[in-house]
N, C-alpha and C positions, 0 to 999 in steps of 0.2 A: 523402691528398689535401692536407691542411693542410701537411704537411712539404714537399711539392713546391711549393706556393704560397709558403711562406716561403723556400725555396731559390731560387726564381725571382725573388723580391723582393730578397734579400740581395745578390747579385752586382751588379746594376745600381746599387743604392744605394751600395755601397762604391766602385764605380768612379766614380760621379758625385762622391762625396765626395773621392776621391783627386785628381781633376783639378780640383776647385773650390778647393782650398786649396794655397797655396804655402808659407806660414808655418804652423807648428803642424799640419802634415798628419797626423802621428802621433796627436796629440790628437783631431783631428776623426774620424779613422777609429776610434779606440778608443771615442769616445763613441757613434758609430753602432752599433758592435759591442755595446757594453754595453746600449744601448737595445733591440737585438734580443733580448737575454737577459732584460731586465727586463720586457718587454712581457707574455710569458706568465705571469710571476710576478704581475703586477697584474690581468691580464684573467681568469685562471683562477678566482679567488675570486668575481669579479663575475659571470662566466658561470655558475658553480655556483649562486649565489643567484638569478639570473634564470631558470635552468632550473626551480628549485623553484617559482618564482612563475608563470611563463608557459609552460613546456614548452620542449623543445629546439628545435623548428622556429621558434617566434617569437623565441627567444633568438638563434639563428644569423642569422636575418634582421635583427634589430636590431643585432647586432655587425657584420654585413656592411655595413649602411647607415651605421652610425656610423663605420666605418673609411673608407668612401668620402668621407663628409662631412669627416673630419679630414684625409685625405691629398690630396684633389684641389686644395685651395688651395696646398699646398706644391709641386705640380708646376711651378708658374710660377717657383719659386725656383731650380730646377735649371738650371745654365748649359748652354748648347749649346757644346760644344767642337769647334772646327774640326779636321777630319782633317789630319794632316800630309801634305805633298806627298811623293809617292813618291821615295825616294832611288835614285839610279842604282845598279843592281846588286842592289837588294834585291828580295825576292820580293813580288809583288803578290797581291791577292786572286784575280786571274785565273790566276796561276801559283804555286800554293801549293807549299811544299816537301814536304808530305805530302798524300796524298789522305785523304778522310774515313775510308775503310776502314782505312788505314794508322794514322791517328791513333787510332782506336778500338781497335786491337790493340796499340798501343804500351805498354810497361811503365809509362810515366808515367800513362797513363789507367787501366790495369788495376789497378795497385798504388799508390793515392794515399797520400800521407804524406811524411814527412821523407826517406825513402830515394829517392823518385822526383824530388826537387828537386835540381837540380845545385848550387844555392846553399846548401843545408842543410848545417850542420856535421855531421861524422861523429862518432857517439858510440862511444867505444871499448867493446869487449866486455870486461867485467871478470871474466867467469866463467873466462876462459882464464889470467888472472894469478894465480889462487889455487891 
């Protein structure tokens, strides 16, 4: 459940960071990504200590409330990005190139990773050269 929550949080934050920075976009995205990795490293010892003092229910409630208190003020800092106007000949949201069923059955969805990305560099197989 926590992994699903973190996954649902990660994509919008990376997207908002990407569209909010023109200069040093890579640095901004890498700092957000690093923050997502550092957070469990800092919260886990705190959560363990709080569980021993107050129990798991009170600890989870406290961490949840603390998260809301810290994150809600930052919501106002996220820019609203206007949607680009539809380009002539481009597929719109009403006329998608793939249906949801086709997208869910596509190899890019079923086999995530470097091989499913068309922009990913191909890594040569070294086992056949020996």
